[in-house]
N, C-alpha and C positions, 0 to 999 in steps of 0.2 A: 416529351424528352425529360428524363429524370435530372434532378439537380444534384450537385456534388454532395449536399447533405443527405439526400436520399440514398445515393450510392454508398456513402460512408455508413449509414444506418444498416444497409443490407450486409456490408462486409462485417460489421460488428456483430450482427445477428448470426452470421455463419460461424464466426470465431467462437461466439458463446455457445452455439449448438454443439460445435466440435468439442469444446472444453468440458461440457456436461456429459458427453458420451462415456459410458463405462469403458475403461481401457481394454484393448484386445491383445491377446497374447501372440506376439510375432516372433519371439525368441525360440531358438532351437536347443539351447542349453541353459541350465540354471546359473544365475549370477547372484552375488550378494544382495543386489537390489531387490530380488524376489522375496527376500526375508525381512525387508525393512519396513513394511506396513504402508507403503505408498502405492502409486499407480501400478508399479510392476507387480507388487504383491496381489493387488486386487485382480489384475489380469490373470495371474497364475491360479488364484483361488476360483475365479469364475470359470475359466476355460478348462481346468483339469478336475478340480475336486467337486465343485458344485455341479458341473456337467455330468460327472460320473455318479454322484450320490444323491441326485436331486430329490428334495422333498420340501414340504411347506416350511418346516421349522428351520432347516438348513439355509433356505433361501433368505431368511431374515438377516443372516450374516452378523449375528450378535456374538458377544464373547461367551454367552451361555445359552443353552436351549432349555425351554420350559416344557415339560412333558406331563401329561395328565394321567394319574393312576386310576381315578374314578371320578364321580361327579363332584367330589369335594376337595380331594387332595391333589396337589401338583408338586412336582419336583423340578428344581433347576439343576442342570448338569453341565459341567465345563471341563475342559482339558487344556493343558499347556505344556510346553517344553522350554527348558532353560539352558542356554549355551553361553552365558556371559563370560567375558574375558576382560580382566582377571577374575578369578573365582571369589576373591575378597576385595573390598574397597571400603573407603571411609563411610561408615554408617550401615554396613551390611555385608552379606555374602550371597552366593548362589543358593545356600540353604534357606535364608530368609525369603529370597525372591520366589523360590519354588512353592512355598506355602502362601505368602501374601498374594502372589499373582493370581492363583486359582481362587483363593478366598475372596479377593476383590471382584473378580469376574462374577462370582455368585452373588455377592452383596449388591452390585449395581444392577443386577437383574431383578432385584426385589426379594431375594431369598435370604433365609437365615442359614449361613454355612454350617454344615454338621460333620461331614466325613470326607476324608481324602484318601487317595491311593498315591503311591510314589514308586517310580521306576528309575533305576540308576544304570547308566552306561559308563563303566569305569575303564580307564585305560590301564593296560598292564604297566606296572611300575609305580602306580600312584600310591603314596604313603598312607598306610592305614591310620596313622595318627591324624593326618590331615582329614581323612574321610570321617573319623570320629568327630572332629571339630565341626564339620559342615552338618553332619547329622544332628549334633547337639543344637546347632543354630535352628535347624528345622523343628526340633522338638520344642524349643523355646518359642518359636514363632507360632506353632500350632497351639500351645497353651495360651499364648496371648490372644489368639484368634478364636478361641473357644471351639476348636475342631479336634478330631482324632484322626490319626493316620492309621487306617485299619487294614490295609493290604498293600502289596507291592511286588516288585520284581527286580532282579539284579542280573546284569550282563557284563562280561569282561571282554574287551577287544584288544587287539595287538597294539604295541607301541606306535604312537603317531596317528592313531585312528580316531581319537576322541578328545584331543586337547585337554586331557586330564580327566574331566568328569562332565557328563550331561545328566540332567534330571528332568523327568516328566512327571507331572502330577495331574490327577483328575479329581474333581470334587462334586459332591452332591449337597444341595441345600433344600430346605423346605420353604415353599411359597405360601404365605398366609392367605386364607380364603378372602376373596374379593380384591386382592391386590393385583394390579396389572400396570406394567410400564411398556411403552413402545413408541416408536417414531410417529405412528399414525395418530397418536394423541396430541402431538405438538400443534399449536395454533399460533397465528400471528398475534403479536402482543406479549407472548410468553417471555420470561426472563431467563438468561443464562447465568448460572452460578458456577464457581469453582471452589473446592473445599480448602485450597491453600496455594502456596507458591508454585510457579511453573519451573520445570527444567532441572530440578535438583539432582535427580537420579542420573540422568544422562550425562551431565557434566561431571558428576562425581566419578562415574566409571571411566570416562575419557581421561580425566586427570590421573586416575589410579594406574593407567597403563604406562605412564612415565615416558611417553614418546614426545611430550611437549615440554618446553622449558617454561612452564607456567606453574606457579605455586599459589594455591587458593584454598581456603578452608571451606570446601563445599562437601557436605555429607549427603549421601543418598537419603531419600525420604521413604524408603521401603518400610511399609507398615500396613496393617489391616485397616480397612475403612468401614467395616460393618457397623461399628458403633455410631460413627458419624452418619452413615446412611439411615440407621434406625432413628436417630434424632431428627434428621431432615424429614423423613416420612411421617413422623409423629407431628411435627410442626406444620408440614405442608402435605396433607393427605392427597391433594390433587396433582402431586408431582407427575410430570409427563414421561420423562426419559432420563437415563443416567448412563454414563460410560466412564471407565478409568482411562486417562490419556497416557497409555504406555508407548509402544512403538509409534513414532510419528507425532506424538505430542497432541496438544490441544488443537492445533491447526488441522491435523488429520481427522480426529474424531468429529470435529465440527463440519468438515467437508463430507464425511460419511452421512451425517445427519441431514445436511442440506440436500445431498443427492437423493437420499431416500425419500424425503418429504416433499421436495420441489420448492421448499421455502428458502428464504434468505436468513443466514446467521450473521448478524452485524456485531462485531466486537469493538470494544472501546480500549484503545491502546493505553490511555492514562489509567484505566481501572485494573490492568493486568498486574497481579501481585508477583513480582520477580525480585529475588534477593539481589542486592547490588553486586555481590561477588559473581553470581551467575550471569548477570548482565555484562559485567566486565569481561569475563571469560568468553562469553558468546561474541562480544564485539571484537575481541582479539582474534578469534578464529573465523569470523565472518559467518556465524551461525545464527539463525533466527530462533529465539527461545520458544516461539510458538510450536516449533517442530521437535523440541527436545523432550525426551520421555520423563515421565514421573512413574513411581511405583507405590505411592501412598496417597494419591489424590483422586478426586473424581469430578466430572463435569455433570451438572444437572440442569434440566429445563423445568421451570416451575411456573405455575399460573401467576399472573401479575399481582393478584390480590393476596398471594401467599408468599411473595418474594421476601418481604421484610422479616416475617416470622421465620422463614427458612434460613435466612442469613444469620439471624440472631441465634438460632439453634446450633448452627455449625460453629459459630464463634464461641459458643459456650462449651464446646467439646474440647477435650485435650487434643492438641495438634491442629485445632481449627481456627486459631486466632487470626490467621491471614486469609480466611475465606472472604470472597468478594463477589459482587455482581459484576460480570464482565461484558455483558451484551444483551441483545434481545433478538427475538424472532420477528421477521417482517415477511410480508407476502412477496415482495420484489426487492432486488432482482432474483428471479426464480433459480434455485439450486446453487446459489453463490454464497461464499463466505467472504465478507468484507471487513476491513479494519479501519475504523476512524482513527487517524493518526493524531499525535500530539500537536501537530502543526496545523490542524484544522482541515486537512484533506482526507482522502481515503484511498485504500488500495485493496486489490483482490488477494486473498490468502488461498492459493490453489493447493491441491494435493501434490506432494513431491513424487517424482518417479521412484527415487531411492530414498536413502537416509544418510545424512552426514555422519551419523554415529552408529555404525554397525556393531552387532554383538553387545547390546546394552542390557539384554535380559535373557 
């Protein structure tokens, strides 16, 4: 006859097995949660897009794909769409995001970003002067990122069909010979680093909407990360994996890593670099900063013997002064992201179904 402790263990095992399962798509129509980067997004991508287009590279579910031209040369290829509302906010605009978002996806794949395409869906009645401003932001962002916008497309739709302006960009970068990053390289004992503060962009966009009676000086962190990535890789050549924590924030990208590797990602709450204004705004709104997006930061997993050098390299870069070691990789509990709290306890950081901040990029 089993004891109560054994029965409890079996229940917990079933709960944990269910929690680790890839979400299934049960919805019949699209909702905003499907675009938020959480469980609903994962279910949609798996059940519709990956199922239809299945191939080895797509199944990696990275922000960029690495394709081989010949025995020596490899390209990294990425695409993204930007539907942020409002179109401008403290610290940036949809034009900055459209360049930085794709450049950063290429950079964290290990590539040197080189060329972009840009496609515009413009609503009838949109002011040309405003369009010029946004395109100028894109040009400035491209110059800062060291890339060229070499091709594109323009479509115009009727009033009310596009919320003003949508932009899609695709990018190509060159992957140096011998460089490879991937979740399969991650090992227990590795360290988790972040290149700067959490949650700046998501809170800046939320406050810019003007729907909340909150005044706070929070600017978006939208920026290219390719120079910091290069500095990190030079200081820590055995770097395992990188991602930029956009939709769903650090909590979501760490869950994707844990689920892919079957390892545990254990974060330290006291080590998380979060600006006091962001913490205060999140507390007022009941939002966990771990799930709030950034557009100019990245998370990296590095070998333990290279962690100090990697952190020093990041802090020496412009914009990297708040870089921090925020956690480690453990063998157990398998596929789980846990947070060591400031009170000495711990809690699970699960992947959200939706996102408390829709339309932030």
